[in-house]
C-alpha positions as CSV (number, residue, x, y, z in Angstrom):
1,M,-1.2,-8.1,-30.1
2,D,-4.0,-10.4,-31.3
3,V,-7.4,-9.6,-30.0
4,P,-9.8,-12.6,-29.8
5,E,-12.8,-12.5,-32.1
6,Q,-15.3,-12.2,-29.4
7,V,-13.7,-9.0,-28.1
8,R,-14.7,-5.8,-29.9
9,R,-13.8,-2.2,-29.7
10,I,-16.8,0.2,-29.9
11,D,-16.0,3.9,-30.2
12,Y,-18.3,6.6,-28.8
13,D,-18.1,10.4,-28.7
14,N,-17.1,10.2,-25.0
15,G,-14.7,7.3,-25.1
16,F,-14.5,3.6,-26.1
17,Y,-15.5,0.1,-25.0
18,L,-13.3,-2.9,-25.2
19,G,-14.8,-6.3,-24.5
20,P,-17.4,-8.9,-25.5
21,V,-20.7,-8.0,-27.1
22,G,-24.1,-9.5,-27.1
23,P,-25.7,-11.4,-30.0
24,D,-26.5,-8.1,-31.8
25,G,-22.7,-7.5,-32.2
26,A,-23.0,-4.0,-30.8
27,T,-24.1,-4.1,-27.1
28,E,-21.6,-4.4,-24.3
29,E,-22.0,-7.8,-22.6
30,G,-19.8,-9.6,-20.1
31,A,-16.4,-8.5,-18.6
32,G,-15.1,-5.5,-20.4
33,M,-13.6,-2.1,-20.1
34,F,-14.8,1.5,-20.9
35,V,-12.4,4.4,-21.1
36,W,-13.8,7.9,-21.2
37,R,-12.0,10.8,-22.9
38,S,-12.1,12.5,-19.5
39,G,-9.7,9.9,-18.2
40,E,-12.1,7.8,-16.2
41,V,-11.7,4.0,-16.6
42,Y,-14.2,1.3,-15.7
43,E,-13.3,-2.4,-15.7
44,G,-15.9,-4.9,-14.9
45,D,-19.2,-6.5,-15.8
46,F,-21.6,-5.2,-18.4
47,Q,-25.2,-6.3,-19.0
48,N,-27.3,-5.1,-21.9
49,G,-25.0,-2.2,-22.5
50,T,-24.8,-0.9,-18.9
51,R,-22.3,-1.3,-16.1
52,T,-24.1,-4.0,-14.0
53,G,-22.4,-6.5,-11.7
54,R,-19.0,-6.1,-10.1
55,G,-16.5,-3.6,-11.3
56,K,-13.8,-1.0,-10.6
57,L,-14.0,2.7,-11.6
58,V,-11.0,4.9,-11.4
59,W,-11.1,8.7,-11.8
60,P,-8.3,10.9,-13.2
61,D,-7.6,12.3,-9.7
62,G,-6.9,8.8,-8.4
63,T,-10.2,8.2,-6.7
64,E,-11.1,4.5,-6.9
65,Y,-14.4,2.7,-6.4
66,E,-14.6,-1.1,-6.4
67,G,-17.9,-2.9,-5.9
68,D,-21.4,-3.4,-7.2
69,F,-23.0,-1.5,-10.1
70,R,-26.6,-1.6,-11.4
71,D,-27.8,0.2,-14.5
72,D,-24.5,2.3,-14.7
73,A,-24.7,3.5,-11.1
74,R,-22.7,2.5,-8.0
75,T,-25.5,0.5,-6.3
76,G,-25.0,-2.3,-3.7
77,R,-21.9,-2.9,-1.6
78,G,-18.6,-1.2,-2.4
79,K,-15.5,0.6,-1.3
80,I,-14.4,4.1,-2.5
81,C,-10.9,5.4,-1.7
82,W,-9.9,9.1,-2.2
83,P,-6.4,10.4,-2.8
84,S,-6.5,12.1,0.6
85,G,-6.4,8.7,2.3
86,D,-10.0,8.8,3.3
87,W,-12.2,5.8,2.4
88,Y,-15.7,4.4,2.8
89,E,-16.9,0.9,2.7
90,G,-20.5,-0.1,2.7
91,D,-23.8,0.4,0.9
92,F,-24.3,2.7,-2.1
93,Q,-27.5,3.7,-3.9
94,N,-27.4,5.5,-7.2
95,G,-23.8,6.5,-6.7
96,T,-24.1,7.9,-3.1
97,R,-23.3,6.4,0.3
98,T,-26.8,5.3,1.4
99,G,-27.4,2.4,3.8
100,R,-25.0,1.0,6.4
101,G,-21.2,1.7,6.1
102,T,-18.0,2.8,7.7
103,M,-16.2,6.1,6.8
104,H,-12.5,6.2,7.6
105,W,-10.6,9.4,7.6
106,A,-6.8,9.7,7.0
107,S,-6.6,11.2,10.5
108,G,-7.6,7.8,11.9
109,E,-11.1,8.8,12.9
110,R,-14.0,6.7,11.7
111,Y,-17.8,6.6,11.7
112,V,-19.8,3.4,11.7
113,G,-23.5,3.5,11.0
114,G,-26.3,4.7,8.7
115,F,-25.9,7.0,5.7
116,V,-28.4,8.8,3.6
117,A,-27.2,10.8,0.5
118,G,-23.6,10.6,1.6
119,Q,-24.1,11.9,5.1
120,P,-24.3,10.1,8.5
121,Q,-28.0,9.5,9.3
122,G,-29.8,7.5,11.9
123,R,-27.9,5.4,14.4
124,G,-24.1,5.6,14.3
125,V,-20.9,5.8,16.3
126,R,-17.9,8.1,15.7
127,F,-14.5,7.0,17.0
128,T,-11.4,9.1,17.6
129,A,-8.1,8.2,16.0
130,T,-7.2,6.3,19.2
131,G,-10.3,4.2,18.9
132,E,-12.3,5.8,21.7
133,I,-16.0,6.5,21.2
134,D,-16.5,10.2,20.5
135,F,-20.3,10.0,20.0
136,S,-22.8,7.2,19.9
137,G,-26.4,7.9,19.0
138,N,-28.6,9.4,16.4
139,W,-27.3,11.6,13.5
140,D,-29.3,14.0,11.3
141,R,-27.7,15.0,7.9
142,G,-24.2,14.5,9.2
143,V,-24.7,16.1,12.6
144,P,-24.9,14.3,16.0
145,V,-28.3,14.8,17.7
146,R,-27.4,15.6,21.3
């Protein structure tokens, strides 16, 4: 397989990068891929050597995140799916569910509302698997405030 000149492989102790580089010839820049020795794989945008822009990150256990990255962190809008069948779509900040989003459980239940540090926080609604409202109101660290 011929690799275009603008695509480079850069080896690191923890894995390797494959993609375009900046003018210095050594900094990840543009749409590329990083593969960690641990088995994680990122495909997406790089800017000044960091995952910044849109991308997809896959963990060895099958967990997948697709969405925004900033300075190597899941920050912005995105969707994460776990092997259990649970998934979340919404805001992320520094790798955690923070902001507005929807958490779906494999059981069919879902929560729509605010999140802080991965937990329901502020206004939100929890729905049963049949779509009925189970709780609507304020949440504090993942617990409904009754």
